[in-house]
Kinemage of the C-alpha trace (Angstrom):
@kinemage 1
@onewidth
@group {chain A} dominant
@subgroup {mainchain}
@vectorlist {calphas} color= white
{ca met a 1} P 0.000 0.000 0.000
{ca ser a 2} L 1.291 3.451 -0.864
{ca tyr a 3} L -0.065 6.910 -0.128
{ca arg a 4} L 2.995 9.104 -0.570
{ca pro a 5} L 5.373 7.064 -2.767
{ca gly a 6} L 9.078 7.820 -2.893
{ca glu a 7} L 12.010 6.066 -4.476
{ca trp a 8} L 11.567 3.391 -1.822
{ca leu a 9} L 8.378 2.060 -3.449
{ca met a 10} L 10.204 0.600 -6.462
{ca glu a 11} L 12.702 -1.151 -4.173
{ca cys a 12} L 9.811 -2.559 -2.181
{ca leu a 13} L 7.985 -3.901 -5.228
{ca gln a 14} L 11.072 -5.374 -6.836
{ca ser a 15} L 11.902 -7.253 -3.626
{ca val a 16} L 8.668 -9.257 -3.763
{ca met a 17} L 7.896 -9.682 -7.475
{ca ala a 18} L 10.072 -12.812 -7.782
{ca gln a 19} L 8.929 -14.518 -4.565
{ca ala a 20} L 5.159 -13.968 -4.643
{ca asp a 21} L 2.631 -15.544 -7.000
{ca glu a 22} L 0.738 -12.265 -6.974
{ca val a 23} L 1.634 -8.743 -5.841
{ca val a 24} L -1.258 -6.413 -5.067
{ca leu a 25} L -0.365 -2.738 -4.681
{ca val a 26} L -2.981 -0.532 -3.038
{ca asp a 27} L -2.675 3.031 -4.301
{ca asn a 28} L -4.102 4.769 -1.248
{ca gly a 29} L -4.994 8.038 -2.951
{ca ser a 30} L -1.482 8.983 -4.074
{ca ala a 31} L -1.135 12.363 -5.804
{ca gly a 32} L -1.416 12.052 -9.568
{ca glu a 33} L -1.861 8.264 -9.209
{ca glu a 34} L 1.924 8.017 -8.924
{ca ala a 35} L 1.784 4.783 -6.919
{ca ser a 36} L -0.427 3.205 -9.589
{ca arg a 37} L 2.013 4.191 -12.312
{ca leu a 38} L 4.989 2.740 -10.471
{ca gly a 39} L 3.155 -0.452 -9.575
{ca gly a 40} L 1.964 -1.005 -13.120
{ca ser a 41} L 5.475 -0.508 -14.481
{ca val a 42} L 6.742 -3.622 -12.678
{ca gly a 43} L 3.672 -5.795 -13.242
{ca ala a 44} L 1.975 -5.479 -9.869
{ca arg a 45} L -1.796 -5.727 -9.701
{ca val a 46} L -2.921 -2.210 -8.777
{ca val a 47} L -6.018 -1.449 -6.723
{ca arg a 48} L -6.688 2.267 -6.342
{ca ser a 49} L -8.601 4.139 -3.689
{ca pro a 50} L -9.475 7.691 -4.786
{ca ala a 51} L -8.619 9.003 -1.292
{ca asn a 52} L -6.390 8.037 1.609
{ca val a 53} L -8.548 5.633 3.632
{ca gly a 54} L -5.801 4.857 6.141
{ca phe a 55} L -3.586 1.841 6.673
{ca ala a 56} L -6.228 -0.487 8.120
{ca ala a 57} L -8.847 0.097 5.400
{ca gly a 58} L -6.147 0.062 2.721
{ca val a 59} L -5.047 -3.385 3.872
{ca ala a 60} L -8.670 -4.536 3.738
{ca leu a 61} L -8.926 -3.251 0.171
{ca gly a 62} L -5.814 -5.166 -0.851
{ca leu a 63} L -6.935 -8.364 0.877
{ca ala a 64} L -10.258 -8.222 -0.945
{ca his a 65} L -8.336 -8.487 -4.227
{ca ser a 66} L -5.790 -11.145 -3.192
{ca arg a 67} L -6.235 -14.832 -4.000
{ca gly a 68} L -3.386 -16.710 -2.309
{ca glu a 69} L -3.498 -19.148 0.591
{ca leu a 70} L -0.837 -17.044 2.315
{ca val a 71} L -0.832 -13.253 2.464
{ca gly a 72} L 2.125 -11.056 3.362
{ca leu a 73} L 1.830 -7.349 4.135
{ca leu a 74} L 4.798 -5.158 3.294
{ca asn a 75} L 5.074 -1.436 3.980
{ca asp a 76} L 6.012 0.552 0.900
{ca asp a 77} L 9.159 1.756 2.702
{ca ala a 78} L 10.352 -1.801 3.416
{ca val a 79} L 12.419 -4.214 1.314
{ca ala a 80} L 11.870 -7.945 1.782
{ca gly a 81} L 14.698 -10.467 1.826
{ca pro a 82} L 14.498 -13.209 -0.816
{ca asn a 83} L 13.002 -15.863 1.504
{ca trp a 84} L 10.551 -13.652 3.418
{ca leu a 85} L 7.474 -15.563 2.263
{ca asp a 86} L 9.016 -19.051 2.083
{ca ala a 87} L 10.328 -18.847 5.656
{ca ala a 88} L 6.955 -17.701 6.954
{ca ala a 89} L 5.174 -20.486 5.074
{ca val a 90} L 7.137 -23.078 7.037
{ca ala a 91} L 6.190 -21.516 10.395
{ca leu a 92} L 2.556 -21.204 9.319
{ca glu a 93} L 2.295 -24.970 8.793
{ca asp a 94} L 1.547 -25.017 12.524
{ca pro a 95} L -2.221 -24.347 12.715
{ca ser a 96} L -1.849 -22.668 16.125
{ca val a 97} L 0.204 -19.848 14.556
{ca ala a 98} L -1.890 -16.875 13.494
{ca ala a 99} L 0.909 -14.809 11.968
{ca val a 100} L 4.670 -14.710 11.479
{ca thr a 101} L 6.884 -11.656 11.671
{ca pro a 102} L 10.421 -11.598 10.259
{ca lys a 103} L 13.466 -9.883 11.651
{ca val a 104} L 13.062 -6.222 10.640
{ca ile a 105} L 16.276 -4.206 10.308
{ca leu a 106} L 16.628 -0.436 10.027
{ca ala a 107} L 17.841 0.742 6.649
{ca gly a 108} L 21.446 1.903 6.575
{ca trp a 109} L 24.565 1.248 8.634
{ca phe a 110} L 25.482 2.528 12.077
{ca arg a 111} L 28.712 2.963 14.041
{ca glu a 112} L 28.644 2.124 17.714
{ca val a 113} L 29.581 4.846 20.209
{ca val a 114} L 30.044 4.484 23.961
{ca val a 115} L 30.757 7.599 26.052
{ca pro a 116} L 30.410 8.501 29.746
{ca lys a 117} L 27.008 9.611 30.948
{ca gln a 118} L 26.341 13.221 29.902
{ca arg a 119} L 23.804 15.487 28.284
{ca leu a 120} L 24.087 14.898 24.560
{ca thr a 121} L 23.920 18.162 22.607
{ca ser a 122} L 25.741 17.424 19.356
{ca val a 123} L 27.175 14.621 17.252
{ca glu a 124} L 29.388 15.279 14.235
{ca val a 125} L 30.379 12.787 11.557
{ca asp a 126} L 33.307 13.913 9.394
{ca gly a 127} L 32.620 17.511 10.394
{ca cys a 128} L 28.888 17.427 9.632
{ca arg a 129} L 26.330 17.581 12.426
{ca thr a 130} L 23.975 14.613 12.628
{ca lys a 131} L 20.357 15.182 13.611
{ca leu a 132} L 19.921 13.765 17.088
{ca asn a 133} L 16.654 12.067 16.114
{ca leu a 134} L 18.628 9.887 13.689
{ca leu a 135} L 20.577 8.304 16.529
{ca val a 136} L 19.394 4.976 17.916
{ca gly a 137} L 20.329 2.618 20.710
{ca ala a 138} L 19.945 1.823 24.377
{ca gly a 139} L 22.418 4.479 25.478
{ca leu a 140} L 19.960 7.231 24.592
{ca ala a 141} L 17.401 8.565 27.037
{ca thr a 142} L 14.939 10.804 25.227
{ca ala a 143} L 11.971 12.911 26.250
{ca arg a 144} L 10.164 12.111 23.021
{ca ser a 145} L 6.959 10.145 23.360
{ca tyr a 146} L 3.496 9.966 21.860
{ca gly a 147} L 2.082 11.811 24.894
{ca ser a 148} L 0.563 15.142 23.977
{ca thr a 149} L 2.305 16.979 26.854
{ca val a 150} L 5.831 16.027 25.767
{ca thr a 151} L 7.763 18.049 23.229
{ca asn a 152} L 10.381 16.635 20.904
{ca asp a 153} L 13.305 18.645 22.273
{ca leu a 154} L 15.295 15.391 22.467
{ca glu a 155} L 16.583 15.641 26.019
{ca thr a 156} L 19.162 13.021 25.173
{ca ser a 157} L 21.893 11.609 27.374
{ca ala a 158} L 24.251 8.674 27.004
{ca thr a 159} L 24.201 6.293 29.939
{ca gly a 160} L 27.047 4.101 31.139
{ca val a 161} L 28.292 1.321 28.907
{ca arg a 162} L 25.037 1.040 27.002
{ca pro a 163} L 25.891 2.159 23.466
{ca phe a 164} L 24.206 4.348 20.936
{ca tyr a 165} L 24.615 4.247 17.165
{ca val a 166} L 25.387 6.946 14.602
{ca pro a 167} L 24.362 6.600 10.929
{ca val a 168} L 27.333 6.205 8.576
{ca ala a 169} L 27.701 5.849 4.815
{ca gly a 170} L 28.307 2.100 4.707
{ca pro a 171} L 29.985 -0.920 6.299
{ca asp a 172} L 33.463 0.265 5.289
{ca his a 173} L 32.998 3.892 6.309
{ca asp a 174} L 35.467 4.886 9.062
{ca pro a 175} L 34.347 8.408 9.970
{ca his a 176} L 35.775 10.916 12.395
{ca ile a 177} L 33.157 11.282 15.142
{ca lys a 178} L 32.781 14.052 17.705
{ca val a 179} L 30.338 13.897 20.617
{ca asn a 180} L 29.644 17.274 22.250
{ca gly a 181} L 32.633 18.657 20.371
{ca glu a 182} L 35.081 16.011 21.635
{ca ala a 183} L 36.703 13.442 19.333
{ca thr a 184} L 35.299 10.028 20.200
{ca pro a 185} L 36.579 6.625 19.092
{ca gly a 186} L 33.969 4.672 17.176
{ca gly a 187} L 33.206 1.008 17.589
{ca pro a 188} L 32.036 -1.580 15.042
{ca val a 189} L 29.798 -0.687 12.108
{ca val a 190} L 26.625 -2.774 12.208
{ca arg a 191} L 23.036 -3.088 11.161
{ca ile a 192} L 20.481 -2.139 13.836
{ca leu a 193} L 17.281 -3.932 14.727
{ca asn a 194} L 13.962 -2.213 14.105
{ca his a 195} L 12.115 -5.069 15.794
{ca ala a 196} L 11.935 -8.807 16.404
{ca gly a 197} L 8.203 -8.885 17.090
{ca ser a 198} L 6.344 -6.721 19.569
{ca tyr a 199} L 5.410 -6.554 23.257
{ca leu a 200} L 2.210 -5.301 24.899
{ca arg a 201} L 2.022 -2.303 27.213
{ca ala a 202} L -0.698 -2.211 29.848
{ca tyr a 203} L -2.147 1.022 28.414
{ca gly a 204} L -3.067 -0.680 25.123
{ca ala a 205} L -0.179 0.056 22.781
{ca ala a 206} L 2.573 -2.244 21.574
{ca gly a 207} L 6.317 -1.663 21.567
{ca glu a 208} L 8.975 -3.070 19.280
{ca tyr a 209} L 11.004 -5.866 20.861
{ca gly a 210} L 14.743 -5.437 20.305
{ca arg a 211} L 14.489 -1.919 18.903
{ca gly a 212} L 17.847 -0.183 18.691
{ca ala a 213} L 19.997 -3.247 19.435
{ca pro a 214} L 22.724 -4.383 17.047
{ca asp a 215} L 21.997 -7.212 14.644
{ca asp a 216} L 24.958 -9.351 15.691
{ca gly a 217} L 23.279 -12.729 16.169
{ca arg a 218} L 21.526 -12.158 19.487
{ca phe a 219} L 18.096 -12.151 17.808
{ca asp a 220} L 18.650 -15.186 15.602
{ca ala a 221} L 16.464 -17.663 17.512
{ca pro a 222} L 12.758 -18.102 16.664
{ca ala a 223} L 10.429 -17.178 19.525
{ca glu a 224} L 6.812 -16.625 20.384
{ca arg a 225} L 5.976 -12.949 20.810
{ca phe a 226} L 2.892 -11.011 21.788
{ca gly a 227} L 2.563 -9.641 18.293
{ca phe a 228} L 3.958 -7.977 15.215
{ca ser a 229} L 4.313 -4.555 13.689
{ca gly a 230} L 2.355 -4.060 10.484
{ca thr a 231} L 5.651 -3.646 8.593
{ca ala a 232} L 5.928 -7.191 7.209
{ca pro a 233} L 3.721 -9.885 8.804
{ca val a 234} L 2.573 -12.993 6.941
{ca phe a 235} L -0.759 -14.795 7.551
{ca arg a 236} L -2.830 -17.673 6.273
{ca thr a 237} L -5.845 -16.343 4.387
{ca glu a 238} L -8.002 -18.749 6.387
{ca thr a 239} L -6.901 -17.064 9.619
{ca leu a 240} L -7.800 -13.635 8.285
{ca his a 241} L -11.252 -14.901 7.371
{ca arg a 242} L -11.625 -16.407 10.839
{ca ile a 243} L -10.454 -13.398 12.872
{ca gly a 244} L -11.145 -10.645 10.388
{ca gly a 245} L -8.682 -8.086 9.113
{ca phe a 246} L -7.479 -4.883 10.704
{ca ala a 247} L -10.313 -2.698 11.997
{ca pro a 248} L -10.769 0.170 9.483
{ca glu a 249} L -12.042 2.403 12.295
{ca phe a 250} L -8.462 2.660 13.593
{ca phe a 251} L -7.332 4.343 10.339
{ca ala a 252} L -3.672 3.792 11.288
{ca tyr a 253} L -1.555 2.858 14.323
{ca asn a 254} L -2.284 0.106 16.841
{ca glu a 255} L -4.559 -1.704 14.409
{ca asp a 256} L -1.880 -4.410 14.491
{ca thr a 257} L -1.968 -4.457 18.313
{ca asp a 258} L -5.738 -4.861 18.195
{ca trp a 259} L -5.463 -7.733 15.709
{ca cys a 260} L -2.876 -9.563 17.799
{ca leu a 261} L -5.068 -9.272 20.903
{ca arg a 262} L -7.961 -10.732 18.931
{ca ala a 263} L -5.736 -13.604 17.782
{ca his a 264} L -4.714 -14.437 21.356
{ca leu a 265} L -8.328 -14.307 22.521
{ca val a 266} L -9.276 -17.021 19.999
{ca gly a 267} L -6.366 -19.163 21.153
{ca leu a 268} L -3.770 -18.495 18.440
{ca arg a 269} L -0.106 -17.462 18.643
{ca val a 270} L 2.256 -15.041 16.902
{ca met a 271} L 5.768 -16.194 16.022
{ca tyr a 272} L 8.964 -14.276 15.375
{ca asp a 273} L 11.059 -16.015 12.705
{ca pro a 274} L 14.543 -14.597 12.000
{ca ala a 275} L 15.010 -16.894 8.996
{ca ala a 276} L 13.930 -13.938 6.872
{ca thr a 277} L 15.038 -10.316 7.113
{ca val a 278} L 13.211 -7.172 5.987
{ca ile a 279} L 14.931 -3.784 5.701
{ca his a 280} L 12.773 -0.843 6.808
{ca arg a 281} L 13.072 2.900 6.239
{ca leu a 282} L 11.444 3.988 9.470
{ca ser a 283} L 8.368 6.244 9.036
{ca ala a 284} L 9.322 7.253 5.519
{ca thr a 285} L 5.653 7.742 4.667
{ca ser a 286} L 3.892 8.744 7.887
{ca gly a 287} L 6.360 11.275 9.272
{ca gly a 288} L 6.829 9.398 12.545
{ca pro a 289} L 6.116 10.507 16.117
{ca asp a 290} L 6.744 14.195 15.387
{ca ser a 291} L 3.419 14.285 13.545
{ca thr a 292} L 0.455 15.605 15.537
{ca leu a 293} L -1.856 13.228 13.663
{ca val a 294} L 0.358 10.228 14.446
{ca arg a 295} L 0.371 11.077 18.163
{ca phe a 296} L -3.412 11.489 18.172
{ca leu a 297} L -4.036 8.185 16.382
{ca his a 298} L -1.569 6.328 18.583
{ca glu a 299} L -3.205 7.495 21.811
{ca arg a 300} L -6.787 7.150 20.635
{ca asn a 301} L -6.253 3.676 19.220
{ca ala a 302} L -4.435 2.418 22.313
{ca leu a 303} L -7.540 3.170 24.351
{ca leu a 304} L -9.755 1.561 21.712
{ca cys a 305} L -7.595 -1.570 21.937
{ca leu a 306} L -8.350 -1.694 25.654
{ca leu a 307} L -12.076 -1.196 25.182
{ca arg a 308} L -12.267 -3.959 22.574
{ca asn a 309} L -9.942 -6.549 24.091
{ca ala a 310} L -8.682 -5.854 27.634
{ca pro a 311} L -10.199 -6.811 30.982
{ca ser a 312} L -13.022 -4.336 31.599
{ca glu a 313} L -11.454 -2.892 34.730
{ca val a 314} L -8.171 -2.276 32.877
{ca ala a 315} L -9.936 -0.418 30.069
{ca gly a 316} L -11.986 1.677 32.502
{ca arg a 317} L -9.020 2.540 34.691
{ca his a 318} L -6.836 3.764 31.849
{ca phe a 319} L -9.581 5.796 30.196
{ca leu a 320} L -10.552 7.500 33.459
{ca ala a 321} L -6.891 8.187 34.273
{ca arg a 322} L -6.361 9.840 30.911
{ca leu a 323} L -9.560 11.827 31.279
{ca ala a 324} L -8.298 13.127 34.622
{ca arg a 325} L -5.002 14.244 33.068
{ca his a 326} L -6.510 15.738 29.898
{ca pro a 327} L -10.197 16.540 30.525
{ca trp a 328} L -12.113 16.120 27.283
{ca asp a 329} L -9.257 16.894 24.966
{ca arg a 330} L -9.311 15.731 21.344
{ca val a 331} L -8.287 12.161 22.197
{ca ser a 332} L -10.767 11.786 25.062
{ca arg a 333} L -13.624 13.120 22.959
{ca ala a 334} L -12.740 10.818 20.074
{ca val a 335} L -12.597 7.751 22.310
{ca ala a 336} L -15.909 8.631 23.953
{ca ser a 337} L -17.582 9.004 20.555
{ca met a 338} L -16.236 5.605 19.416
{ca thr a 339} L -16.992 3.737 22.631
{ca pro a 340} L -20.386 2.398 21.424
{ca trp a 341} L -18.670 0.842 18.387
{ca ala a 342} L -15.839 -0.583 20.519
{ca val a 343} L -18.224 -2.132 23.046
{ca ser a 344} L -20.543 -3.517 20.377
{ca ser a 345} L -17.685 -5.090 18.422
{ca arg a 346} L -16.319 -6.562 21.654
{ca arg a 347} L -19.658 -8.258 22.355
{ca thr a 348} L -19.684 -9.732 18.864
{ca ala a 349} L -16.092 -10.980 19.093
{ca arg a 350} L -16.671 -12.498 22.536
{ca lys a 351} L -18.648 -15.323 20.921
{ca thr a 352} L -15.409 -16.641 19.377
{ca trp a 353} L -13.115 -16.249 22.416
{ca val a 354} L -11.547 -19.345 23.914
{ca arg a 355} L -9.391 -17.337 26.342
{ca ser a 356} L -10.518 -14.555 28.643
{ca pro a 357} L -9.093 -11.028 28.377
{ca arg a 358} L -7.673 -11.507 31.876
{ca asp a 359} L -5.777 -14.645 30.786
{ca val a 360} L -4.309 -12.844 27.774
{ca trp a 361} L -3.423 -9.774 29.848
{ca asn a 362} L -1.737 -11.860 32.531
{ca ala a 363} L 0.246 -13.696 29.868
{ca trp a 364} L 1.435 -10.719 27.814
{ca ala a 365} L 0.941 -7.275 29.350
{ca glu a 366} L 4.287 -5.741 30.390
{ca arg a 367} L 6.191 -8.881 29.348
{ca asp a 368} L 9.347 -8.850 27.190
{ca leu a 369} L 10.082 -5.203 27.940
{ca his a 370} L 13.837 -5.806 28.139
{ca trp a 371} L 16.407 -7.492 25.926
{ca asp a 372} L 20.153 -7.665 25.475
{ca asp a 373} L 21.002 -4.121 24.365
{ca gly a 374} L 24.696 -4.109 25.273
{ca pro a 375} L 27.614 -3.393 22.958
{ca val a 376} L 28.250 -5.349 19.765
{ca arg a 377} L 29.561 -8.836 20.336
{ca val a 378} L 32.906 -9.034 18.592
C-alpha cells in the first residue's frame, strides 16, 4: 500500500515480485496516481482508492483483491529479503500460529559509540552535524513520546556502557566522530534492529522488541511474541477470514496491536522467525512521532484496543486516568464518541473467544520489555 510514494516504493515492489505468485499494490490516494504508475510498471496488480482511507482500510482493500493461501503485508518503505514468504510459510504450517513476523532491520549502517554519561547536545560525523533524532540505541534517554504533553526537544543523554549508534555511509565507512565537540573513538559498524516482534504495554499500545539493538546474532532464535508490527507480517488467508482483518475504524496505528489481541483471545499465537530479514526505512511515509496526527491516532487507538480486548477494569481505569489528566481533549472526545462501536464489536467478538481477556493480559501485558542491548559482540 502506498499513499505518498518515494524512491523506496520501487525497491519494495522489486523485492517481492520474484517470490510472490501475486503482488497487489494498493494506491491509497497517491497524488497524480503516482503509486499506480509505479506499480503497473513492474507488473503489480494495482487497486486504487481515490482518497487516503488509512492503513487499516487500505489493507482490507488489498486483501479483498488477493487470492493466495498465504498473504504477506509489506510497507512501501520496506524491502523484503528473498526468503521472506518461504520462511513464513514453514512456520505457518503449525495451525496454532496466526501470523509470522520476520526480523526487521533499520535501513542503513550505524557505528557504535560508547561515552560517559552526559547530556548529549551534538554529534558530528566527518565535520557534519547529525540530527539527534537519527541516533538509535539503548544508550539514549529521550523525552520524546506519543504523549501530547511532551515536546520533541530530544533531552538526550548517554548512559554508562550502554551504546548508541550513529548513521554512517556504509559498512566500510570509518568516519571521524565528535560527541559534544570532543573526538570520540567509534566502535564496530553494524546493522540495527527495528524489531523482532512486539510486546504489549498495559495502556493498550505495543512496543517493538529489540528496537535499537545491534543485529549481531543475538536475535537469531525463533520465539513466540505477543505480536507484530504491520511492517511485514505474513498470515494464512483462512486465519484472516476467521479473525477478520485490521479494523478500518483505527485508520492507522495500533490496528496491528488490536489484531494480535484478537488472535490471542481465539487461542492463536504469533511467532517471530529470523530466517527472513526485511529492511525498513522507518516512518518514511507517515512522518513518525513528530506528527500531531500520528500522536493522536496512537493514543486514541491504544484506548480503543483496551475497550475492545482488555479486561473491563483495565480499560476503565486507563480511560478515566487519561480523562483526569486531559479533561475532554481531542483524544478523550474521540474515544468517547467511538466507545459504542468498541463495546458492540467486543460483544460480537466475545462469541469466538476461547481465552478470557484476563488470561491474555496476565500472559502478555508488560512482558518482554527488556532485551540484550549491550555493545556489539565481537
